[in-house]
DSSP file (Angstrom, degrees, kcal/mol; ACC not computed):
  #  RESIDUE AA STRUCTURE BP1 BP2  ACC     N-H-->O    O-->H-N    N-H-->O    O-->H-N    TCO  KAPPA ALPHA  PHI   PSI    X-CA   Y-CA   Z-CA
    1    1 A X              0   0    0      0, 0.0     5,-0.0     0, 0.0     2,-0.0   0.000 360.0 360.0 360.0 139.6  -46.6   -2.2  -29.0
    2    2 A X     >  -     0   0    0      1,-0.1     4,-1.4     4,-0.0     3,-0.5  -0.318 360.0-119.6 -66.5 153.3  -48.6   -3.3  -26.0
    3    3 A X  H  > S+     0   0    0      1,-0.2     4,-1.9     2,-0.2     5,-0.2   0.821 109.7  58.2 -66.9 -33.4  -48.2   -1.3  -22.8
    4    4 A X  H  > S+     0   0    0      1,-0.2     4,-1.8     2,-0.2    -1,-0.2   0.847 105.7  50.6 -69.4 -29.4  -47.0   -4.2  -20.7
    5    5 A X  H  > S+     0   0    0     -3,-0.5     4,-2.0     2,-0.2    -1,-0.2   0.884 108.4  51.6 -74.3 -36.3  -44.1   -4.8  -23.1
    6    6 A X  H  X S+     0   0    0     -4,-1.4     4,-2.0     1,-0.2    -2,-0.2   0.926 110.9  48.4 -63.1 -42.8  -43.0   -1.1  -22.9
    7    7 A X  H  X S+     0   0    0     -4,-1.9     4,-2.4     1,-0.2     5,-0.2   0.911 109.4  52.7 -65.2 -42.9  -43.0   -1.2  -19.1
    8    8 A X  H  X S+     0   0    0     -4,-1.8     4,-2.3     1,-0.2    -1,-0.2   0.901 109.4  47.9 -61.3 -41.8  -41.0   -4.3  -19.0
    9    9 A X  H  X S+     0   0    0     -4,-2.0     4,-1.9     2,-0.2    -1,-0.2   0.870 111.2  51.6 -71.5 -33.7  -38.3   -3.0  -21.2
   10   10 A X  H  X S+     0   0    0     -4,-2.0     4,-2.0     2,-0.2    -2,-0.2   0.910 110.7  47.8 -65.9 -40.9  -38.1    0.3  -19.2
   11   11 A X  H  X S+     0   0    0     -4,-2.4     4,-2.2     2,-0.2    -2,-0.2   0.920 111.1  51.0 -64.3 -43.3  -37.7   -1.6  -16.0
   12   12 A X  H  X S+     0   0    0     -4,-2.3     4,-1.3     1,-0.2    -1,-0.2   0.872 109.8  50.7 -62.7 -35.8  -35.0   -3.9  -17.5
   13   13 A X  H  < S+     0   0    0     -4,-1.9    -1,-0.2     1,-0.2    -2,-0.2   0.866 111.6  47.2 -68.3 -36.7  -33.2   -0.8  -18.7
   14   14 A X  H  < S+     0   0    0     -4,-2.0    -2,-0.2     1,-0.2    -1,-0.2   0.846 114.8  45.8 -73.4 -33.6  -33.3    0.8  -15.2
   15   15 A X  H  < S+     0   0    0     -4,-2.2    -1,-0.2    -5,-0.2    -2,-0.2   0.676  89.3 101.5 -84.2 -17.3  -32.1   -2.3  -13.4
   16   16 A X  S  < S-     0   0    0     -4,-1.3     2,-0.0    -5,-0.2    -3,-0.0  -0.416  84.6-102.2 -68.7 142.3  -29.3   -3.1  -15.8
   17   17 A X        -     0   0    0      1,-0.1     2,-0.3    -2,-0.1    -1,-0.1  -0.353  36.9-113.3 -64.3 141.0  -25.8   -2.2  -14.6
   18   18 A X        -     0   0    0      1,-0.1     4,-0.4    -4,-0.1     3,-0.3  -0.593  14.6-151.8 -75.7 133.4  -24.4    1.0  -16.1
   19   19 A X  S >  S+     0   0    0     -2,-0.3     3,-0.6     1,-0.2    -1,-0.1   0.789  95.6  57.3 -73.5 -28.8  -21.3    0.4  -18.3
   20   20 A X  T 3  S+     0   0    0      1,-0.2    -1,-0.2    -3,-0.0    -2,-0.0   0.711  93.4  69.5 -76.4 -17.8  -20.0    3.9  -17.5
   21   21 A X  T 3  S+     0   0    0     -3,-0.3     2,-0.6     2,-0.1    -1,-0.2   0.778  83.1  79.7 -72.6 -26.7  -20.0    3.2  -13.7
   22   22 A X    <   -     0   0    0     -3,-0.6     2,-0.2    -4,-0.4     3,-0.0  -0.713  69.7-153.8 -89.2 125.9  -17.1    0.7  -13.9
   23   23 A X        -     0   0    0     -2,-0.6     2,-0.1     1,-0.1    -2,-0.1  -0.634  30.7 -94.2 -91.8 152.2  -13.6    2.3  -14.1
   24   24 A X        -     0   0    0     -2,-0.2     2,-0.5    52,-0.1    -1,-0.1  -0.406  39.8-125.9 -66.5 141.4  -10.7    0.4  -15.7
   25   25 A X        -     0   0    0     -2,-0.1     2,-0.3    49,-0.1    51,-0.2  -0.785  26.3-167.5 -94.4 129.9   -8.6   -1.5  -13.3
   26   26 A X  E     -A   75   0A   0     49,-2.8    49,-2.5    -2,-0.5     2,-0.4  -0.796  19.4-121.6-112.1 155.3   -4.9   -0.8  -13.2
   27   27 A X  E     -A   74   0A   0     -2,-0.3    92,-2.3    47,-0.2    93,-0.4  -0.824  31.0-178.1 -99.2 135.3   -2.1   -2.7  -11.5
   28   28 A X  E     -AB  73 118A   0     45,-2.9    45,-2.9    -2,-0.4     2,-0.5  -0.930  24.0-133.1-127.9 152.7    0.1   -1.0   -9.0
   29   29 A X  E     -AB  72 117A   0     88,-3.5    88,-2.7    -2,-0.3     2,-0.4  -0.941  25.4-161.4-104.5 126.6    3.1   -2.1   -7.0
   30   30 A X  E     +AB  71 116A   0     41,-3.0    41,-2.3    -2,-0.5     2,-0.3  -0.909  12.7 175.8-113.1 134.5    2.9   -1.0   -3.3
   31   31 A X  E     -AB  70 115A   0     84,-2.1    84,-3.6    -2,-0.4     2,-0.4  -0.961  17.8-142.0-131.3 152.2    5.8   -0.8   -0.8
   32   32 A X  E     - B   0 114A   0     37,-0.5    27,-2.8    -2,-0.3     2,-0.4  -0.891   5.5-158.5-118.1 145.7    5.6    0.4    2.7
   33   33 A X  E     -CB  58 113A   0     80,-3.1    80,-2.5    -2,-0.4     2,-0.4  -0.992  17.5-140.2-120.4 128.0    8.1    2.5    4.8
   34   34 A X  E     -C   57   0A   0     23,-3.5    23,-1.9    -2,-0.4     2,-0.6  -0.718  14.2-128.5 -90.4 134.9    7.9    2.3    8.5
   35   35 A X  E     +C   56   0A   0     -2,-0.4    21,-0.2    21,-0.2    11,-0.1  -0.748  31.0 172.8 -83.0 115.8    8.3    5.5   10.5
   36   36 A X        +     0   0    0     19,-2.3     2,-0.2    -2,-0.6    20,-0.1   0.106  25.0 137.5-113.9  21.8   11.0    4.7   13.2
   37   37 A X        -     0   0    0     18,-0.5     8,-1.9     7,-0.0     2,-0.3  -0.466  30.5-172.3 -70.0 133.5   11.5    8.3   14.6
   38   38 A X  B     -G   44   0B   0      6,-0.3     6,-0.2    -2,-0.2    -2,-0.1  -0.926  16.5-125.6-127.1 155.4   11.8    8.4   18.3
   39   39 A X    >   -     0   0    0      4,-3.0     3,-1.5    -2,-0.3     6,-0.1  -0.092  46.6 -78.7 -85.7-170.9   11.9   11.3   20.8
   40   40 A X  T 3  S+     0   0    0      1,-0.3    -1,-0.0     2,-0.1    -2,-0.0   0.741 131.6  46.7 -67.0 -21.3   14.5   12.1   23.4
   41   41 A X  T 3  S-     0   0    0      2,-0.1    -1,-0.3     0, 0.0     0, 0.0   0.311 121.5-102.0-100.4   8.2   12.9    9.5   25.8
   42   42 A X  S <  S+     0   0    0     -3,-1.5     2,-0.2     1,-0.3    -2,-0.1   0.474  77.0 135.8  88.9   1.1   12.6    6.7   23.2
   43   43 A X        -     0   0    0      1,-0.1    -4,-3.0    -5,-0.0    -1,-0.3  -0.573  64.1 -98.6 -83.2 147.2    8.9    7.1   22.6
   44   44 A X  B     -G   38   0B   0     -6,-0.2    -6,-0.3    -2,-0.2     3,-0.2  -0.347  27.3-160.2 -62.4 143.9    7.7    7.0   18.9
   45   45 A X        +     0   0    0     -8,-1.9     3,-0.3     1,-0.1    -7,-0.1   0.035  68.2  92.2-112.6  24.1    7.1   10.5   17.4
   46   46 A X    >   +     0   0    0     -9,-0.3     3,-1.5     1,-0.2    -1,-0.1   0.257  48.7 105.6-102.8  14.6    4.8    9.6   14.6
   47   47 A X  T 3  S+     0   0    0      1,-0.3    -1,-0.2    -3,-0.2    64,-0.1   0.711  83.4  46.8 -68.4 -18.9    1.5   10.0   16.5
   48   48 A X  T 3  S-     0   0    0      1,-0.4    -1,-0.3    -3,-0.3    85,-0.2   0.339 122.4 -98.9-100.4   5.6    0.7   13.3   14.6
   49   49 A X    <   -     0   0    0     -3,-1.5    -1,-0.4    61,-0.2     2,-0.2  -0.503  61.1 -29.0 106.3-179.0    1.6   11.9   11.2
   50   50 A X        -     0   0    0     81,-0.2     2,-0.3    62,-0.2    61,-0.1  -0.533  52.3-170.7 -78.0 138.0    4.6   11.9    8.9
   51   51 A X    >   -     0   0    0     -2,-0.2     3,-2.0    60,-0.1    93,-0.2  -0.931  35.0-113.4-122.8 151.5    7.0   14.9    9.0
   52   52 A X  T 3  S+     0   0    0     -2,-0.3    -2,-0.0     1,-0.3    -1,-0.0   0.733 114.7  53.9 -59.5 -24.6    9.8   15.5    6.5
   53   53 A X  T 3  S+     0   0    0      2,-0.1    -1,-0.3    91,-0.1     2,-0.1   0.478  83.2 114.9 -90.8  -0.8   12.5   15.0    9.1
   54   54 A X    <   -     0   0    0     -3,-2.0     2,-0.4     1,-0.1    90,-0.2  -0.382  68.5-120.9 -69.8 146.9   11.2   11.6   10.2
   55   55 A X        -     0   0    0     -2,-0.1   -19,-2.3    91,-0.0   -18,-0.5  -0.741  29.7-162.3 -89.9 133.4   13.4    8.5    9.6
   56   56 A X  E     -C   35   0A   0     -2,-0.4    91,-2.6    89,-0.3     2,-0.4  -0.832   9.1-164.7-116.0 154.2   11.8    5.8    7.5
   57   57 A X  E     -Cd  34 147A   0    -23,-1.9   -23,-3.5    -2,-0.3     2,-0.1  -0.996  29.7-112.6-137.1 130.3   12.8    2.1    7.0
   58   58 A X  E     -C   33   0A   0     89,-0.6     2,-0.3    -2,-0.4   -25,-0.3  -0.391  36.5-115.4 -59.4 133.6   11.5   -0.1    4.2
   59   59 A X        +     0   0    0    -27,-2.8    10,-3.0    10,-0.2     2,-0.3  -0.573  43.5 176.8 -73.0 133.7    9.2   -2.8    5.5
   60   60 A X  B     -H   68   0C   0     -2,-0.3     2,-0.2     8,-0.3     8,-0.2  -0.967  37.5 -97.2-137.8 152.4   10.7   -6.2    5.0
   61   61 A X    >   -     0   0    0      6,-0.7     3,-1.2     3,-0.5     6,-0.2  -0.493  32.0-131.6 -64.9 131.2    9.8   -9.7    5.9
   62   62 A X  T 3  S+     0   0    0      1,-0.3     3,-0.4    -2,-0.2    -1,-0.1   0.776 107.9  54.3 -59.3 -25.0   11.5  -10.7    9.1
   63   63 A X  T 3  S+     0   0    0      1,-0.3    -1,-0.3     2,-0.1     2,-0.2   0.731 121.5  28.5 -80.4 -20.7   12.6  -14.0    7.4
   64   64 A X  S X  S+     0   0    0     -3,-1.2     3,-1.7     3,-0.1    -3,-0.5  -0.628  72.5 172.4-133.5  74.4   14.2  -12.1    4.4
   65   65 A X  T 3  S+     0   0    0     -3,-0.4    85,-0.3     1,-0.3    -1,-0.1   0.615  72.4  60.1 -67.6 -13.1   15.3   -8.7    5.9
   66   66 A X  T 3  S+     0   0    0     83,-0.1     2,-0.5     2,-0.1    -1,-0.3   0.497  93.5  73.3 -94.7  -0.3   17.2   -7.6    2.8
   67   67 A X  S <  S-     0   0    0     -3,-1.7    -6,-0.7    -6,-0.2    -3,-0.1  -0.942  80.7-128.6-111.0 128.8   14.2   -7.7    0.5
   68   68 A X  B     -H   60   0C   0     -2,-0.5     2,-0.4    -8,-0.2    -8,-0.3  -0.417  27.5-106.8 -72.9 150.0   11.4   -5.1    0.7
   69   69 A X        -     0   0    0    -10,-3.0   -37,-0.5   -37,-0.2     2,-0.4  -0.626  42.1-175.7 -71.4 126.8    7.8   -6.2    1.0
   70   70 A X  E     -A   31   0A   0     -2,-0.4     2,-0.4   -39,-0.1   -39,-0.2  -0.985   6.6-167.7-127.3 142.4    6.0   -5.5   -2.3
   71   71 A X  E     -A   30   0A   0    -41,-2.3   -41,-3.0    -2,-0.4     2,-0.6  -0.957  19.3-132.7-127.8 144.5    2.4   -6.0   -3.0
   72   72 A X  E     -A   29   0A   0     -2,-0.4    24,-2.5   -43,-0.2     2,-0.4  -0.863  28.8-173.2 -96.7 122.6    0.4   -6.1   -6.2
   73   73 A X  E     -A   28   0A   0    -45,-2.9   -45,-2.9    -2,-0.6     2,-0.6  -0.963  15.3-153.9-121.3 130.9   -2.7   -3.9   -6.0
   74   74 A X  E     +A   27   0A   0     -2,-0.4     2,-0.3   -47,-0.2   -47,-0.2  -0.920  36.4 140.4-102.4 122.9   -5.5   -3.6   -8.6
   75   75 A X  E     -A   26   0A   0    -49,-2.5   -49,-2.8    -2,-0.6     3,-0.1  -0.980  59.5-116.8-155.8 159.3   -7.3   -0.3   -8.4
   76   76 A X  S    S+     0   0    0     -2,-0.3     2,-0.3   -51,-0.2   -52,-0.1   0.764  96.4   5.7 -73.6 -24.8   -8.8    2.3  -10.7
   77   77 A X  S  > S-     0   0    0    -51,-0.1     4,-1.9     1,-0.1     5,-0.2  -0.956  81.2 -97.8-152.8 167.3   -6.4    5.1   -9.5
   78   78 A X  H  > S+     0   0    0     -2,-0.3     4,-2.4     1,-0.2     5,-0.2   0.850 118.7  54.9 -59.8 -37.1   -3.3    5.6   -7.3
   79   79 A X  H  > S+     0   0    0      1,-0.2     4,-2.1     2,-0.2    -1,-0.2   0.927 109.0  47.0 -67.0 -42.7   -5.4    6.9   -4.4
   80   80 A X  H  > S+     0   0    0      1,-0.2     4,-2.2     2,-0.2    -1,-0.2   0.868 111.2  53.3 -62.0 -37.0   -7.6    3.8   -4.3
   81   81 A X  H  X S+     0   0    0     -4,-1.9     4,-2.6     2,-0.2    -2,-0.2   0.883 107.4  51.2 -64.5 -38.8   -4.4    1.7   -4.6
   82   82 A X  H  X S+     0   0    0     -4,-2.4     4,-2.3     2,-0.2    -2,-0.2   0.909 109.3  50.2 -66.2 -40.4   -3.0    3.5   -1.6
   83   83 A X  H  X S+     0   0    0     -4,-2.1     4,-1.8     2,-0.2    -2,-0.2   0.926 112.8  46.2 -62.2 -43.8   -6.1    2.8    0.4
   84   84 A X  H  X S+     0   0    0     -4,-2.2     4,-2.0     2,-0.2    -2,-0.2   0.874 111.3  51.8 -68.0 -37.0   -6.0   -0.9   -0.5
   85   85 A X  H  X S+     0   0    0     -4,-2.6     4,-2.5     1,-0.2    -1,-0.2   0.880 108.1  52.0 -66.3 -36.3   -2.3   -1.1    0.3
   86   86 A X  H  X S+     0   0    0     -4,-2.3     4,-1.2     2,-0.2    -2,-0.2   0.870 107.6  53.0 -64.6 -36.3   -3.0    0.5    3.7
   87   87 A X  H  <>S+     0   0    0     -4,-1.8     5,-3.2     2,-0.2     6,-0.8   0.897 110.1  47.6 -64.9 -39.8   -5.6   -2.2    4.3
   88   88 A X  H ><5S+     0   0    0     -4,-2.0     3,-1.6     1,-0.2    13,-0.5   0.923 111.1  51.5 -66.0 -42.8   -3.1   -4.9    3.5
   89   89 A X  H 3<5S+     0   0    0     -4,-2.5    19,-1.9     1,-0.3    -1,-0.2   0.711 109.9  48.8 -69.4 -20.1   -0.6   -3.3    5.8
   90   90 A X  T 3<5S-     0   0    0     -4,-1.2    -1,-0.3    17,-0.2    -2,-0.2   0.245 117.1-114.0 -99.8  11.2   -3.1   -3.2    8.6
   91   91 A X  T < 5S+     0   0    0     -3,-1.6    -3,-0.2     2,-0.2    -2,-0.1   0.807  83.5 119.8  63.2  34.1   -3.9   -6.9    8.0
   92   92 A X  S   <S-     0   0    0     -5,-3.2     2,-0.3    -6,-0.2    -4,-0.2   0.613  79.6  -2.3 -99.4 -15.4   -7.5   -6.2    6.9
   93   93 A X        -     0   0    0     -6,-0.8     8,-0.4    -9,-0.1     2,-0.3  -0.912  67.6-114.2-157.4-178.3   -7.1   -7.7    3.4
   94   94 A X        -     0   0    0     -2,-0.3     6,-0.2     1,-0.1    -6,-0.1  -0.771  30.9-109.9-121.2 168.4   -4.7   -9.4    1.0
   95   95 A X    >   -     0   0    0      4,-1.9     3,-1.7    -2,-0.3   -22,-0.2  -0.105  47.4 -78.1 -88.4-167.8   -3.4   -8.3   -2.3
   96   96 A X  T 3  S+     0   0    0    -24,-2.5   -23,-0.1     1,-0.3    -1,-0.0   0.818 133.0  46.4 -62.0 -32.9   -4.0   -9.5   -5.9
   97   97 A X  T 3  S-     0   0    0    -25,-0.3    -1,-0.3     2,-0.1     3,-0.1   0.220 118.7-109.8 -93.6  15.2   -1.8  -12.6   -5.4
   98   98 A X    <   +     0   0    0     -3,-1.7     2,-0.3     1,-0.2    -2,-0.1   0.770  67.5 152.4  55.5  31.5   -3.3  -13.3   -1.9
   99   99 A X        -     0   0    0    -27,-0.1    -4,-1.9     1,-0.0     2,-0.3  -0.666  26.6-159.9 -82.6 145.6   -0.1  -12.2   -0.2
  100  100 A X        -     0   0    0     -2,-0.3     2,-0.2    -6,-0.2    -6,-0.1  -0.792  26.8 -87.0-126.4 167.7   -0.6  -10.9    3.3
  101  101 A X        -     0   0    0    -13,-0.5     6,-0.1    -8,-0.4   -12,-0.0  -0.541  56.5-101.9 -71.8 134.4    1.3   -8.7    5.7
  102  102 A X    >   -     0   0    0     -2,-0.2     3,-1.0     1,-0.1    -1,-0.1  -0.301  20.8-137.5 -60.0 140.3    3.8  -10.8    7.8
  103  103 A X  T 3  S+     0   0    0      1,-0.2    -1,-0.1    -3,-0.1     4,-0.1   0.775 100.6  57.1 -71.2 -25.8    2.5  -11.5   11.3
  104  104 A X  T 3  S+     0   0    0      2,-0.1     2,-0.4     0, 0.0    -1,-0.2   0.471  95.1  78.5 -84.0  -1.1    5.9  -10.9   12.9
  105  105 A X  S <  S-     0   0    0     -3,-1.0   -44,-0.0     1,-0.1   -46,-0.0  -0.880  90.5-107.4-109.0 138.7    6.1   -7.4   11.5
  106  106 A X        -     0   0    0     -2,-0.4    -4,-0.1     1,-0.1     3,-0.1  -0.226  39.4-105.4 -63.4 152.9    4.2   -4.5   13.1
  107  107 A X        -     0   0    0      1,-0.1   -17,-0.2   -17,-0.1     2,-0.2  -0.246  43.2 -85.2 -70.1 163.6    1.1   -3.2   11.3
  108  108 A X        +     0   0    0    -19,-1.9     2,-0.2   -22,-0.2    -1,-0.1  -0.506  56.8 178.3 -68.1 140.8    1.1    0.1    9.5
  109  109 A X    >   -     0   0    0     -2,-0.2     3,-2.1     1,-0.1    22,-0.3  -0.756  39.2 -53.6-134.4 178.4    0.3    2.9   11.8
  110  110 A X  T 3  S+     0   0    0      1,-0.3    22,-0.2    -2,-0.2   -61,-0.2  -0.344 123.4  28.9 -56.2 132.9    0.0    6.7   11.7
  111  111 A X  T 3  S+     0   0    0     20,-2.8    -1,-0.3     1,-0.4   -60,-0.1   0.223  90.5 121.2  97.0 -13.1    3.1    8.3   10.3
  112  112 A X    <   -     0   0    0     -3,-2.1    19,-2.5    19,-0.1    -1,-0.4  -0.441  55.2-134.4 -78.3 159.2    4.0    5.4    8.0
  113  113 A X  E     -BE  33 130A   0    -80,-2.5   -80,-3.1    17,-0.2     2,-0.5  -0.934   8.6-155.0-122.3 138.2    4.3    5.9    4.3
  114  114 A X  E     -BE  32 129A   0     15,-3.5    15,-2.5    -2,-0.4     2,-0.6  -0.943  10.6-152.0-108.8 129.4    3.0    3.8    1.4
  115  115 A X  E     -BE  31 128A   0    -84,-3.6   -84,-2.1    -2,-0.5     2,-0.5  -0.917  10.3-164.7-103.9 120.2    4.8    4.1   -2.0
  116  116 A X  E     +BE  30 127A   0     11,-2.8    11,-2.6    -2,-0.6     2,-0.4  -0.928   9.2 178.1-111.6 122.0    2.5    3.4   -5.0
  117  117 A X  E     -B   29   0A   0    -88,-2.7   -88,-3.5    -2,-0.5     9,-0.1  -0.990  26.9-126.3-123.4 127.7    4.2    2.7   -8.4
  118  118 A X  E     -B   28   0A   0     -2,-0.4   -90,-0.2   -90,-0.2     6,-0.1  -0.412  11.2-136.6 -70.3 148.4    2.2    2.0  -11.5
  119  119 A X  S    S+     0   0    0    -92,-2.3     2,-0.5    -2,-0.1    -1,-0.1   0.828  93.3  54.4 -73.1 -33.3    3.1   -1.2  -13.4
  120  120 A X  S >  S-     0   0    0    -93,-0.4     3,-1.7     1,-0.1     4,-0.2  -0.900  80.2-141.3-104.3 129.9    2.9    0.5  -16.8
  121  121 A X  G >  S+     0   0    0     -2,-0.5     3,-0.7     1,-0.3    -1,-0.1   0.656  95.3  66.7 -66.1 -14.8    5.0    3.6  -17.2
  122  122 A X  G 3  S+     0   0    0      1,-0.2    -1,-0.3     3,-0.0     3,-0.1   0.638  89.7  65.3 -81.6 -12.0    2.3    5.4  -19.2
  123  123 A X  G <  S-     0   0    0     -3,-1.7     2,-0.3     1,-0.3    -1,-0.2   0.438 114.8 -76.7 -93.6   3.6   -0.1    5.7  -16.3
  124  124 A X    <   -     0   0    0     -3,-0.7    -1,-0.3    -4,-0.2     2,-0.2  -0.874  49.4 -75.3 139.0-169.0    1.9    8.0  -14.0
  125  125 A X        -     0   0    0     -2,-0.3    -7,-0.1     1,-0.1     2,-0.1  -0.626  61.0 -59.4-121.4-179.1    4.9    8.0  -11.7
  126  126 A X        -     0   0    0     -2,-0.2     2,-0.3    -9,-0.1    -9,-0.2  -0.361  53.5-166.3 -64.4 137.9    5.7    7.0   -8.2
  127  127 A X  E     -E  116   0A   0    -11,-2.6   -11,-2.8    -2,-0.1     2,-0.4  -0.946  10.6-142.5-129.9 149.6    3.4    8.6   -5.5
  128  128 A X  E     -EF 115 140A   0     12,-0.7    12,-2.6    -2,-0.3     2,-0.4  -0.919  14.7-175.6-115.9 134.9    3.8    8.7   -1.8
  129  129 A X  E     -EF 114 139A   0    -15,-2.5   -15,-3.5    -2,-0.4     2,-0.4  -0.998  10.0-154.1-132.1 131.8    0.9    8.5    0.7
  130  130 A X  E     -EF 113 138A   0      8,-3.0     8,-2.6    -2,-0.4     2,-0.6  -0.833  22.6-119.7-104.1 141.0    1.2    8.9    4.5
  131  131 A X  E     - F   0 137A   0    -19,-2.5   -20,-2.8    -2,-0.4     6,-0.2  -0.715  37.8-164.3 -78.9 122.3   -1.2    7.4    6.9
  132  132 A X    >   -     0   0    0      4,-3.1     3,-1.1    -2,-0.6     4,-0.5  -0.601  30.7 -77.3-105.1 163.3   -2.7   10.3    8.9
  133  133 A X  T 3  S+     0   0    0      1,-0.2     3,-0.4    -2,-0.2    -1,-0.1  -0.305 115.8  35.6 -59.2 144.6   -4.6   10.3   12.1
  134  134 A X  T 3  S-     0   0    0      1,-0.2    -1,-0.2    -3,-0.1    -3,-0.0   0.538 129.7 -74.6  88.5   8.4   -8.2    9.2   11.8
  135  135 A X  S <  S+     0   0    0     -3,-1.1    -1,-0.2     1,-0.3    -2,-0.2   0.586  93.3 136.6  82.7   9.5   -7.5    6.6    9.1
  136  136 A X        -     0   0    0     -4,-0.5    -4,-3.1    -3,-0.4     2,-0.4  -0.463  48.1-134.6 -87.3 161.8   -7.0    9.1    6.3
  137  137 A X  E     -F  131   0A   0     -6,-0.2     2,-0.5    -2,-0.1    -6,-0.2  -0.964  14.0-160.2-115.5 135.7   -4.3    9.1    3.7
  138  138 A X  E     -F  130   0A   0     -8,-2.6    -8,-3.0    -2,-0.4     2,-0.3  -0.964  17.3-129.7-115.9 126.9   -2.3   12.3    2.8
  139  139 A X  E     -F  129   0A   0     -2,-0.5     2,-0.4   -10,-0.2   -10,-0.2  -0.593  23.5-153.5 -76.0 134.7   -0.5   12.5   -0.5
  140  140 A X  E     -F  128   0A   0    -12,-2.6   -12,-0.7    -2,-0.3     3,-0.1  -0.844  17.7-144.3-108.5 142.5    3.1   13.7   -0.1
  141  141 A X  S    S-     0   0    0     -2,-0.4     2,-0.3     1,-0.2    -1,-0.1   0.876  84.4 -19.5 -71.5 -35.0    5.2   15.6   -2.7
  142  142 A X        -     0   0    0     -3,-0.1     2,-0.3   -15,-0.0    -1,-0.2  -0.949  63.4-139.6-159.1 170.3    8.3   13.7   -1.6
  143  143 A X        -     0   0    0     -2,-0.3     2,-0.1    -3,-0.1   -91,-0.1  -0.901  33.2 -91.2-132.7 163.5    9.7   11.8    1.4
  144  144 A X        -     0   0    0     -2,-0.3     2,-0.2   -90,-0.2   -91,-0.1  -0.500  60.0 -89.9 -71.0 147.7   13.0   11.6    3.2
  145  145 A X        -     0   0    0     -2,-0.1   -89,-0.3     1,-0.1    -1,-0.1  -0.374  46.1-120.3 -63.6 124.4   15.2    8.9    1.8
  146  146 A X        -     0   0    0     -2,-0.2   -89,-0.2     1,-0.1    -1,-0.1  -0.307  35.0 -93.8 -64.0 152.0   14.5    5.5    3.6
  147  147 A X  B     -d   57   0A   0    -91,-2.6   -89,-0.6     1,-0.1    -1,-0.1  -0.302  47.6-103.5 -62.3 146.7   17.4    3.9    5.4
  148  148 A X        -     0   0    0      1,-0.1    -1,-0.1   -91,-0.1     2,-0.1  -0.298  37.8 -99.2 -71.3 159.2   19.3    1.4    3.3
  149  149 A X        -     0   0    0    -83,-0.1   -83,-0.1     1,-0.1    -1,-0.1  -0.427  44.3-100.2 -71.0 150.6   18.8   -2.3    3.9
  150  150 A X        -     0   0    0    -85,-0.3    -1,-0.1     1,-0.1     3,-0.1  -0.450  46.3 -99.8 -67.1 146.8   21.4   -4.1    6.0
  151  151 A X        -     0   0    0      1,-0.1    -1,-0.1    -2,-0.1     3,-0.1  -0.347  47.8 -92.3 -64.8 150.6   24.0   -5.9    3.9
  152  152 A X        -     0   0    0      1,-0.1     2,-0.4   -86,-0.1    -1,-0.1  -0.362  45.9-104.0 -63.9 143.3   23.3   -9.7    3.7
  153  153 A X        -     0   0    0     -3,-0.1     2,-0.8     1,-0.1    -1,-0.1  -0.533  30.0-147.7 -71.8 123.0   25.2  -11.7    6.3
  154  154 A X        -     0   0    0     -2,-0.4     2,-0.3    -3,-0.1    -1,-0.1  -0.836  16.2-166.3 -95.7 110.6   28.2  -13.4    4.9
  155  155 A X        -     0   0    0     -2,-0.8     5,-0.0     1,-0.1     0, 0.0  -0.727  25.5-108.0 -95.0 146.4   28.8  -16.7    6.7
  156  156 A X    >>  -     0   0    0     -2,-0.3     4,-1.5     1,-0.1     3,-0.7  -0.316  36.4-105.9 -66.0 158.2   32.0  -18.7    6.3
  157  157 A X  H 3> S+     0   0    0      1,-0.2     4,-1.2     2,-0.2    -1,-0.1   0.831 118.7  55.6 -57.3 -34.7   31.7  -21.9    4.3
  158  158 A X  H 3> S+     0   0    0      1,-0.2     4,-0.6     2,-0.2    -1,-0.2   0.864 106.3  50.1 -68.6 -35.0   31.8  -24.1    7.4
  159  159 A X  H <4 S+     0   0    0     -3,-0.7     3,-0.4     1,-0.2    -1,-0.2   0.819 107.5  55.1 -73.0 -31.0   28.9  -22.4    9.0
  160  160 A X  H  < S+     0   0    0     -4,-1.5    -1,-0.2     1,-0.2    -2,-0.2   0.774 100.4  59.3 -72.1 -26.0   26.8  -22.8    5.9
  161  161 A X  H  <        0   0    0     -4,-1.2    -1,-0.2     1,-0.2    -2,-0.2   0.730 360.0 360.0 -75.8 -21.4   27.2  -26.5    5.8
  162  162 A X     <        0   0    0     -4,-0.6    -1,-0.2    -3,-0.4    -2,-0.1   0.482 360.0 360.0 -72.1 360.0   25.7  -27.0    9.2
């Protein structure tokens, strides 16, 4: 074989993308819990991150307060899904369905928790990630139970007709 053909095939092999570098993409469901703990003077106490005694509230769309916000995230592993969910919660990106964080709801901040659940039960179980100072995520073994959603407002029939 001529030398110039050998060189061309070696260069093509080196420039071709590696098949082992791409990880399989899995679908995850992400939900957020907002840290609503306040101190004795009413100031937020989540500036140092999540603590087990902090009170959490499921993030919900202000227009539908009884339904939790859920996002579909495609990622190779739960940690990457948590990072992408935090980006959605901080209004830096959108999820797989181009859903975005509601503008009337505060962004995710230090001390808030992201719940990552795989779509297929064989890929693992629900995992909890807290937003830590410096933009890092910390995996939590468990969290305090989030506060329940308020019951839907029952209006009398005359008020619904208006």
